[in-house]
Backbone as ProteinMPNN parsed JSONL, in Angstrom:
{"seq_chain_A": "MRLTPSGQPLLTSAGGAPAAGSASPSSSCADSSALLSLLPLRGGMSVAEGWGVLFAATLFELVSTYFMHAAQGFSRPLQAALACVFYAASFLGFNFSLRALEISIAYAVWSAAVMAVLSFVGMAFLGESVSSLKVAGIALIVVGTTFLNLATTG", "coords_chain_A": {"N_chain_A": [[2.024, -13.646, 23.759], [-0.641, -13.874, 22.001], [-2.067, -15.897, 19.383], [-3.625, -15.962, 16.653], [-5.877, -17.872, 14.349], [-4.606, -18.811, 12.431], [-2.063, -18.561, 12.835], [-0.908, -15.766, 12.957], [0.4, -12.613, 14.836], [-1.742, -11.469, 17.647], [-3.45, -8.235, 17.969], [-2.578, -6.883, 21.37], [-2.11, -5.857, 24.704], [0.439, -3.895, 26.839], [0.991, -5.769, 28.749], [1.074, -8.278, 27.38], [-2.098, -9.444, 27.501], [-4.894, -9.775, 26.189], [-6.07, -6.337, 24.658], [-7.756, -3.926, 26.597], [-10.966, -4.966, 27.177], [-11.166, -6.309, 25.095], [-11.95, -8.648, 26.158], [-14.116, -9.527, 27.341], [-17.51, -10.385, 25.888], [-19.335, -9.131, 26.628], [-18.46, -6.318, 26.437], [-18.486, -3.069, 25.943], [-19.279, -1.41, 22.432], [-18.855, 0.994, 21.918], [-16.434, 1.321, 22.292], [-13.524, 1.788, 20.382], [-10.922, 0.962, 20.57], [-11.25, -1.941, 21.571], [-11.894, -2.831, 19.517], [-10.198, -2.928, 17.652], [-7.991, -4.58, 18.954], [-8.996, -7.406, 18.416], [-8.339, -7.89, 15.474], [-6.095, -9.196, 13.467], [-2.705, -8.616, 12.595], [-1.727, -8.799, 10.537], [-2.911, -11.179, 7.96], [-6.381, -12.337, 6.707], [-6.454, -12.374, 3.864], [-5.63, -13.736, 1.077], [-2.392, -14.587, -0.274], [-2.525, -13.949, -3.134], [-4.344, -12.102, -3.403], [-3.742, -10.186, -1.461], [-1.928, -9.382, -3.402], [-3.476, -8.754, -5.51], [-4.883, -6.087, -4.686], [-2.826, -4.537, -4.062], [-2.087, -4.005, -6.512], [-4.12, -2.822, -7.556], [-3.91, -0.472, -5.905], [-2.156, 0.442, -6.88], [-2.835, 1.416, -9.041], [-4.714, 3.239, -8.478], [-2.813, 4.962, -7.399], [-1.332, 6.005, -9.809], [-3.303, 7.034, -11.439], [-4.071, 9.273, -9.313], [-2.016, 10.491, -9.966], [-1.873, 11.637, -12.503], [-4.044, 13.046, -12.052], [-3.093, 15.204, -10.044], [-1.427, 16.313, -12.306], [-2.931, 17.492, -13.98], [-4.254, 19.469, -12.506], [-3.216, 21.542, -12.608], [-1.393, 23.024, -10.741], [-2.665, 22.763, -8.36], [-4.713, 25.275, -9.189], [-6.896, 24.306, -10.537], [-10.133, 23.422, -9.01], [-11.626, 20.939, -9.499], [-10.053, 18.757, -10.674], [-7.583, 18.418, -9.12], [-8.817, 17.937, -6.116], [-10.449, 15.027, -7.194], [-7.507, 14.097, -7.513], [-6.802, 14.109, -5.068], [-8.938, 12.395, -4.058], [-7.834, 9.557, -5.193], [-5.427, 9.528, -4.086], [-6.237, 9.111, -1.568], [-7.083, 6.515, -1.676], [-5.711, 4.913, -2.741], [-3.307, 4.843, -0.624], [-4.917, 3.529, 1.236], [-5.587, 1.085, 0.108], [-2.966, 0.138, -0.361], [-2.398, 0.109, 2.483], [-4.341, -2.078, 3.259], [-3.2, -4.253, 1.714], [-0.911, -4.973, 2.962], [-2.011, -6.926, 4.981], [-1.628, -8.987, 3.263], [1.018, -9.311, 2.548], [4.192, -8.207, 3.031], [5.981, -5.562, 4.304], [8.044, -4.657, 3.604], [8.553, -5.736, 0.761], [5.736, -4.952, -0.123], [5.885, -2.209, -0.123], [7.701, -1.675, -2.136], [7.482, -2.811, -4.288], [5.083, -1.138, -4.937], [6.349, 1.625, -4.719], [8.087, 1.467, -6.499], [6.979, 0.21, -9.5], [5.24, 2.83, -9.443], [6.763, 4.851, -9.911], [8.657, 4.003, -12.12], [6.379, 3.412, -14.071], [6.215, 5.94, -14.471], [7.824, 7.425, -15.016], [8.701, 6.605, -17.426], [6.218, 7.224, -19.278], [6.257, 9.797, -18.89], [8.999, 10.374, -20.615], [7.869, 8.901, -22.827], [5.317, 10.111, -23.699], [4.978, 12.879, -22.396], [7.176, 14.417, -23.106], [9.2, 14.41, -21.492], [12.978, 14.797, -20.836], [14.979, 12.326, -22.075], [17.312, 9.957, -21.515], [20.064, 7.915, -21.384], [20.868, 7.55, -18.836], [18.642, 7.687, -17.361], [16.801, 5.671, -18.422], [18.716, 3.676, -17.654], [18.72, 3.806, -14.622], [15.727, 3.464, -14.277], [15.42, 0.82, -14.874], [17.164, -0.234, -13.118], [15.509, -0.032, -11.09], [13.265, -1.44, -11.463], [15.093, -3.851, -11.595], [16.037, -4.023, -8.76], [13.697, -4.168, -7.168], [12.488, -6.464, -8.244], [14.555, -8.211, -7.027], [14.364, -8.152, -4.547], [11.697, -9.249, -3.888], [12.365, -11.911, -4.711], [14.23, -12.723, -2.933], [12.584, -12.916, -0.534], [10.525, -14.568, -1.313], [11.972, -16.902, -2.403]], "CA_chain_A": [[1.454, -13.452, 22.782], [-1.693, -14.378, 21.455], [-2.514, -15.895, 17.927], [-5.082, -15.897, 15.384], [-6.327, -19.949, 14.344], [-3.484, -19.046, 11.046], [-0.694, -18.219, 13.263], [-0.583, -14.675, 13.244], [-0.386, -12.196, 16.087], [-3.159, -10.285, 17.862], [-2.919, -6.976, 19.44], [-2.8, -6.734, 22.693], [-2.175, -4.242, 25.481], [1.445, -4.141, 26.556], [1.217, -7.054, 29.238], [0.345, -9.716, 26.805], [-3.125, -9.939, 27.607], [-5.616, -9.052, 25.192], [-6.048, -5.379, 24.792], [-8.582, -3.613, 27.054], [-12.493, -5.08, 26.323], [-11.656, -7.855, 24.008], [-11.568, -10.137, 26.958], [-15.818, -10.164, 27.357], [-18.072, -10.343, 24.721], [-20.615, -7.893, 27.031], [-18.144, -5.032, 26.195], [-19.315, -1.897, 24.926], [-19.44, -1.577, 21.097], [-18.308, 2.498, 21.709], [-14.852, 1.218, 22.692], [-13.082, 1.512, 19.56], [-9.668, 0.14, 21.172], [-11.83, -2.97, 21.835], [-12.468, -3.844, 18.054], [-8.527, -3.448, 17.181], [-7.723, -5.731, 19.549], [-9.764, -8.353, 17.756], [-8.057, -7.584, 14.481], [-4.956, -9.549, 13.886], [-1.998, -7.731, 12.544], [-1.682, -10.011, 9.381], [-4.057, -12.528, 8.109], [-7.477, -11.958, 6.495], [-6.456, -12.201, 2.687], [-4.82, -14.856, 0.389], [-1.598, -13.359, -0.719], [-2.912, -13.644, -4.148], [-5.344, -11.048, -3.038], [-2.961, -8.968, -1.515], [-1.264, -8.434, -4.785], [-4.418, -8.378, -6.44], [-5.807, -5.169, -3.742], [-1.168, -3.589, -4.312], [-2.382, -3.235, -8.316], [-5.502, -1.573, -7.373], [-3.533, 0.427, -5.057], [-0.774, 1.179, -7.554], [-3.25, 2.205, -10.539], [-5.06, 4.637, -8.131], [-1.622, 5.965, -7.495], [-1.052, 6.296, -11.283], [-5.147, 7.546, -11.556], [-4.138, 10.003, -8.832], [-0.67, 11.662, -10.44], [-2.298, 12.095, -13.416], [-5.115, 14.562, -11.955], [-2.044, 16.104, -9.943], [-0.617, 16.95, -12.77], [-3.849, 18.096, -14.611], [-5.098, 20.059, -11.613], [-1.797, 22.81, -12.292], [-0.96, 23.322, -9.203], [-4.405, 23.236, -7.257], [-5.551, 25.315, -9.754], [-8.429, 23.378, -10.72], [-10.443, 22.512, -8.008], [-12.43, 19.194, -9.659], [-8.917, 17.82, -10.993], [-6.96, 18.641, -7.513], [-9.93, 17.036, -5.562], [-10.228, 13.594, -7.727], [-6.19, 13.561, -7.405], [-7.147, 13.523, -3.186], [-9.816, 11.021, -3.715], [-6.928, 8.875, -5.493], [-4.358, 9.265, -3.315], [-6.651, 8.54, -0.66], [-7.743, 5.132, -2.312], [-4.234, 4.354, -3.206], [-2.768, 4.6, 0.483], [-5.807, 2.688, 1.725], [-5.112, -0.589, -0.642], [-1.905, -0.368, 0.254], [-2.575, -0.53, 3.546], [-4.859, -3.616, 3.033], [-2.435, -5.017, 0.92], [-0.458, -5.368, 4.177], [-2.606, -7.856, 5.32], [-1.144, -10.405, 3.197], [2.098, -9.283, 2.08], [5.296, -7.831, 4.127], [5.498, -4.237, 4.244], [9.159, -4.325, 2.556], [7.84, -6.245, -0.463], [4.874, -4.45, -0.955], [6.242, -0.638, -0.553], [9.271, -1.321, -2.647], [6.519, -2.767, -5.318], [4.286, 0.071, -4.829], [6.973, 2.717, -4.863], [8.821, 1.368, -7.74], [5.858, 0.422, -10.237], [4.286, 4.117, -10.092], [8.216, 5.447, -10.363], [9.301, 3.279, -13.441], [5.508, 3.791, -15.146], [5.612, 7.751, -14.495], [8.827, 7.926, -15.776], [7.939, 6.134, -19.023], [5.163, 7.671, -19.692], [6.825, 11.608, -19.001], [9.679, 10.334, -21.411], [6.795, 8.797, -23.869], [3.864, 10.969, -23.553], [4.726, 14.452, -21.994], [7.866, 15.468, -23.722], [10.221, 14.73, -20.882], [14.179, 14.369, -21.504], [15.312, 10.922, -22.446], [18.596, 9.925, -21.523], [20.518, 6.363, -21.311], [21.3, 7.079, -17.666], [17.383, 7.382, -16.83], [16.574, 4.482, -18.974], [19.711, 2.523, -16.704], [17.922, 3.967, -13.604], [14.548, 2.905, -14.409], [15.837, -0.429, -15.639], [17.786, -0.503, -11.745], [14.853, 0.016, -9.618], [12.818, -2.57, -11.777], [15.631, -5.416, -11.119], [16.096, -4.041, -7.334], [12.729, -4.427, -6.285], [12.569, -7.429, -8.74], [15.108, -9.028, -6.404], [13.828, -8.378, -3.738], [10.666, -9.863, -3.862], [12.601, -12.918, -4.927], [14.915, -12.826, -2.201], [11.851, -13.109, 0.459], [10.061, -15.882, -1.394], [13.021, -17.917, -2.444]], "C_chain_A": [[0.749, -14.221, 22.176], [-1.758, -14.743, 19.72], [-3.035, -16.195, 17.31], [-4.968, -17.678, 15.061], [-4.521, -19.71, 13.062], [-2.177, -18.587, 11.652], [0.271, -16.941, 13.227], [-1.326, -13.79, 14.598], [-1.102, -10.897, 16.134], [-2.558, -9.561, 18.387], [-3.153, -6.988, 20.434], [-2.187, -5.942, 23.158], [-0.472, -4.964, 25.814], [1.785, -5.314, 27.753], [0.862, -7.988, 28.693], [-0.767, -10.08, 26.691], [-3.803, -8.99, 26.454], [-5.953, -7.372, 25.342], [-7.553, -4.891, 25.484], [-10.214, -3.71, 26.425], [-12.714, -5.633, 25.227], [-12.26, -8.916, 24.783], [-13.699, -10.585, 27.007], [-16.713, -9.44, 26.372], [-19.476, -8.89, 25.163], [-19.575, -6.362, 27.102], [-18.548, -3.855, 25.646], [-18.826, -2.436, 23.507], [-18.827, -0.076, 21.112], [-17.028, 1.697, 21.358], [-14.087, 0.959, 21.491], [-11.715, 0.296, 19.577], [-9.777, -1.438, 20.991], [-11.94, -3.721, 20.917], [-11.007, -4.409, 17.347], [-8.058, -4.339, 17.727], [-8.249, -7.23, 19.154], [-9.208, -8.893, 16.028], [-6.416, -8.455, 14.384], [-4.039, -8.863, 12.756], [-1.807, -8.334, 10.863], [-2.981, -10.543, 9.121], [-5.298, -11.74, 7.362], [-7.883, -12.07, 4.919], [-5.624, -12.845, 2.475], [-3.625, -13.423, -0.143], [-1.725, -13.221, -2.456], [-4.084, -12.397, -4.537], [-4.414, -10.013, -2.6], [-2.388, -8.799, -2.591], [-1.876, -8.081, -5.303], [-4.991, -6.688, -5.965], [-4.089, -3.998, -3.957], [-1.81, -3.129, -5.527], [-2.935, -2.613, -8.359], [-4.531, -0.541, -6.873], [-2.448, 1.195, -6.027], [-1.761, 1.801, -8.638], [-3.817, 3.702, -9.799], [-4.182, 5.819, -8.221], [-1.008, 6.68, -8.926], [-2.063, 7.415, -11.791], [-4.33, 9.45, -10.927], [-2.801, 11.495, -8.927], [-1.345, 12.216, -11.885], [-3.553, 13.59, -13.087], [-4.481, 15.759, -11.215], [-1.373, 16.821, -10.833], [-1.745, 17.727, -13.28], [-4.866, 19.377, -14.083], [-3.52, 21.537, -11.431], [-2.001, 23.277, -11.058], [-1.917, 23.381, -7.874], [-4.901, 24.316, -8.045], [-6.829, 25.503, -10.684], [-8.745, 22.629, -9.872], [-10.984, 21.389, -8.027], [-10.946, 18.204, -9.435], [-8.236, 17.657, -9.557], [-7.624, 17.6, -6.564], [-10.254, 15.44, -5.729], [-8.537, 13.533, -7.387], [-6.422, 13.041, -5.656], [-7.931, 12.226, -3.298], [-8.928, 9.548, -4.037], [-6.142, 8.253, -4.447], [-5.151, 8.566, -1.98], [-6.762, 6.985, -0.855], [-6.422, 4.531, -1.709], [-3.405, 4.034, -1.617], [-3.996, 3.817, 1.372], [-5.862, 1.117, 1.183], [-4.021, -0.559, -0.458], [-1.932, -0.798, 1.644], [-3.558, -1.705, 4.036], [-4.331, -4.528, 2.739], [-1.113, -5.629, 2.17], [-0.385, -6.726, 4.935], [-2.294, -9.056, 5.333], [0.601, -10.476, 2.579], [3.286, -8.523, 2.949], [5.505, -6.844, 3.223], [7.058, -3.551, 2.921], [9.274, -4.525, 0.909], [6.712, -4.886, -1.301], [5.303, -2.75, -1.167], [6.734, -0.75, -1.257], [8.531, -1.811, -4.053], [5.851, -2.118, -5.758], [4.948, 0.834, -5.624], [7.498, 2.704, -6.678], [8.083, 1.06, -8.952], [5.576, 1.696, -10.94], [5.775, 4.724, -10.191], [8.588, 5.149, -12.049], [8.018, 3.569, -14.258], [5.722, 5.208, -15.198], [6.859, 7.893, -15.322], [9.141, 7.684, -17.213], [7.235, 7.26, -19.545], [5.563, 9.399, -19.817], [8.088, 11.567, -20.112], [9.047, 10.382, -22.722], [6.199, 9.841, -24.431], [3.856, 12.771, -23.252], [6.354, 14.997, -22.314], [9.228, 15.59, -22.728], [11.992, 14.216, -21.629], [14.149, 12.582, -21.263], [16.615, 10.427, -22.46], [19.321, 8.31, -21.01], [20.585, 6.26, -20.031], [19.537, 7.207, -17.011], [16.694, 6.144, -17.263], [17.298, 3.425, -17.814], [18.871, 2.399, -15.521], [16.393, 3.348, -13.119], [14.46, 1.096, -14.265], [16.102, -1.202, -13.712], [16.58, -0.928, -10.526], [14.129, -1.247, -9.936], [13.64, -4.142, -10.941], [15.681, -5.153, -9.53], [15.059, -4.479, -6.905], [12.352, -6.084, -6.96], [13.243, -8.655, -7.883], [15.024, -9.511, -4.681], [12.646, -8.977, -2.787], [10.931, -11.221, -4.077], [13.581, -13.641, -3.643], [14.118, -13.446, -0.745], [10.82, -14.358, 0.057], [10.9, -16.77, -1.858], [13.331, -18.331, -1.569]], "O_chain_A": [[1.226, -15.265, 21.729], [-1.502, -13.864, 18.898], [-2.921, -17.42, 17.356], [-4.131, -18.469, 15.495], [-3.569, -20.49, 13.074], [-1.256, -18.249, 10.907], [1.493, -16.864, 13.357], [-2.42, -13.857, 15.158], [-1.189, -9.896, 15.423], [-1.542, -9.699, 19.068], [-4.361, -7.16, 20.598], [-1.581, -5.15, 22.436], [-0.081, -6.039, 25.361], [2.915, -5.796, 27.675], [0.231, -8.794, 29.376], [-0.946, -11.01, 25.905], [-3.431, -7.913, 25.988], [-6.138, -7.143, 26.538], [-8.55, -5.414, 24.985], [-10.69, -2.961, 25.572], [-13.714, -5.663, 24.51], [-12.909, -9.858, 24.328], [-14.281, -11.64, 26.756], [-16.687, -8.24, 26.098], [-20.153, -8.131, 24.47], [-19.958, -5.409, 27.779], [-19.085, -3.987, 24.546], [-18.202, -3.481, 23.321], [-18.159, 0.103, 20.094], [-16.688, 1.489, 20.193], [-13.858, -0.245, 21.381], [-11.551, -0.744, 18.939], [-8.899, -2.147, 20.5], [-12.064, -4.942, 21.014], [-10.686, -5.476, 16.826], [-7.55, -5.168, 16.973], [-7.742, -8.179, 19.752], [-9.551, -9.943, 15.485], [-5.627, -8.256, 15.308], [-4.735, -8.476, 11.817], [-1.88, -7.333, 10.15], [-3.964, -10.422, 9.851], [-5.243, -10.51, 7.398], [-9.042, -11.956, 4.519], [-4.69, -12.903, 3.274], [-3.732, -12.208, -0.307], [-1.011, -12.39, -3.018], [-4.491, -11.98, -5.622], [-4.268, -9.004, -3.29], [-2.322, -7.587, -2.799], [-1.567, -7.054, -5.907], [-5.516, -6.038, -6.869], [-4.24, -2.777, -3.988], [-2.092, -1.936, -5.635], [-2.739, -1.615, -9.052], [-4.391, 0.392, -7.664], [-2.035, 2.344, -5.869], [-1.338, 2.846, -9.132], [-3.583, 4.843, -10.197], [-4.34, 6.949, -8.682], [-0.348, 7.718, -8.979], [-1.743, 8.439, -12.395], [-4.117, 10.432, -11.638], [-2.656, 12.614, -8.436], [-1.163, 13.4, -12.167], [-3.762, 14.648, -13.681], [-4.848, 16.922, -11.38], [-0.751, 17.826, -10.491], [-1.579, 18.914, -13.0], [-5.743, 20.007, -14.674], [-3.093, 22.151, -10.454], [-2.941, 23.934, -10.61], [-1.809, 23.918, -6.772], [-5.991, 24.554, -7.525], [-7.428, 26.414, -11.255], [-8.227, 21.537, -9.636], [-11.029, 20.683, -7.02], [-10.699, 17.354, -8.579], [-8.474, 16.622, -8.934], [-7.057, 16.547, -6.27], [-10.328, 14.674, -4.769], [-8.366, 12.481, -6.771], [-6.247, 11.917, -5.185], [-7.618, 11.181, -2.729], [-9.163, 8.54, -3.37], [-6.092, 7.098, -4.024], [-4.675, 7.567, -1.442], [-6.416, 6.305, 0.111], [-6.174, 3.932, -0.663], [-2.894, 2.92, -1.509], [-3.572, 3.553, 2.498], [-6.166, 0.153, 1.886], [-3.73, -1.74, -0.267], [-1.548, -1.917, 1.984], [-3.467, -2.167, 5.173], [-4.621, -5.638, 3.186], [-0.558, -6.719, 2.03], [0.566, -7.393, 5.343], [-2.348, -9.931, 6.197], [1.208, -11.499, 2.265], [2.697, -8.233, 3.991], [5.386, -6.868, 1.998], [7.145, -2.695, 2.041], [9.831, -3.811, 0.075], [6.778, -4.249, -2.352], [5.066, -2.147, -2.214], [6.614, 0.327, -1.84], [8.95, -1.221, -5.049], [5.702, -2.173, -6.979], [4.669, 0.997, -6.812], [7.36, 3.487, -7.617], [8.56, 1.772, -9.836], [5.567, 1.933, -12.148], [5.616, 5.449, -11.173], [8.737, 5.99, -12.935], [8.333, 4.052, -15.346], [5.28, 5.707, -16.233], [6.786, 8.549, -16.361], [9.725, 8.446, -17.983], [7.769, 8.144, -20.216], [5.171, 10.102, -20.749], [8.324, 12.67, -20.605], [9.255, 11.236, -23.585], [6.515, 10.389, -25.487], [3.084, 13.628, -23.682], [6.713, 16.016, -21.722], [10.113, 16.43, -22.893], [12.162, 13.508, -22.622], [13.482, 11.881, -20.503], [17.144, 10.464, -23.571], [18.744, 7.732, -20.089], [20.432, 5.116, -19.604], [19.411, 6.599, -15.948], [15.99, 5.573, -16.431], [16.66, 2.564, -17.207], [18.326, 1.335, -15.226], [16.035, 2.925, -12.019], [13.628, 0.392, -13.692], [15.547, -2.175, -13.202], [16.622, -1.692, -9.561], [14.15, -2.155, -9.104], [13.195, -5.016, -10.196], [15.338, -6.145, -8.886], [15.244, -5.372, -6.078], [11.937, -6.909, -6.145], [12.781, -9.796, -7.902], [15.346, -10.469, -3.979], [12.586, -9.139, -1.568], [10.016, -11.983, -3.766], [13.639, -14.856, -3.45], [14.692, -14.212, 0.029], [10.341, -15.064, 0.945], [10.384, -17.869, -1.651], [14.214, -19.19, -1.57]]}, "name": "protein", "num_of_chains": 1, "seq": "MRLTPSGQPLLTSAGGAPAAGSASPSSSCADSSALLSLLPLRGGMSVAEGWGVLFAATLFELVSTYFMHAAQGFSRPLQAALACVFYAASFLGFNFSLRALEISIAYAVWSAAVMAVLSFVGMAFLGESVSSLKVAGIALIVVGTTFLNLATTG"}
């Protein structure tokens, strides 16, 4: 397996050699697989940048959920389109955050933050029912995600 200067694995073909088209600088640029073989699986941003991108992806997810609610079952085309745009931005940001963060941590934080915030917003502003069991569930999501993060950093 080839590694980048930062020690991250490089995409390679099944035989462990660089994927087709990446060995020669004169290779055709039309071959997109050649471009992919040059990109490391991880790297290209710092951990702090990864957290920033993940935070932005989380905000995009929250905004998209607002527009999804406002679209009223896709009966309002503008709000439905905006929901799709913000969901796409959220997934793109999440994907980019994986250049610096482990997927187990990034996905847990991304989904838990959205779930906890939306649960709170629903109970506080949208008239959804409030119960001690719901509040405890939200707290357990936050605690579980925190433990998962501490287990990898500690």
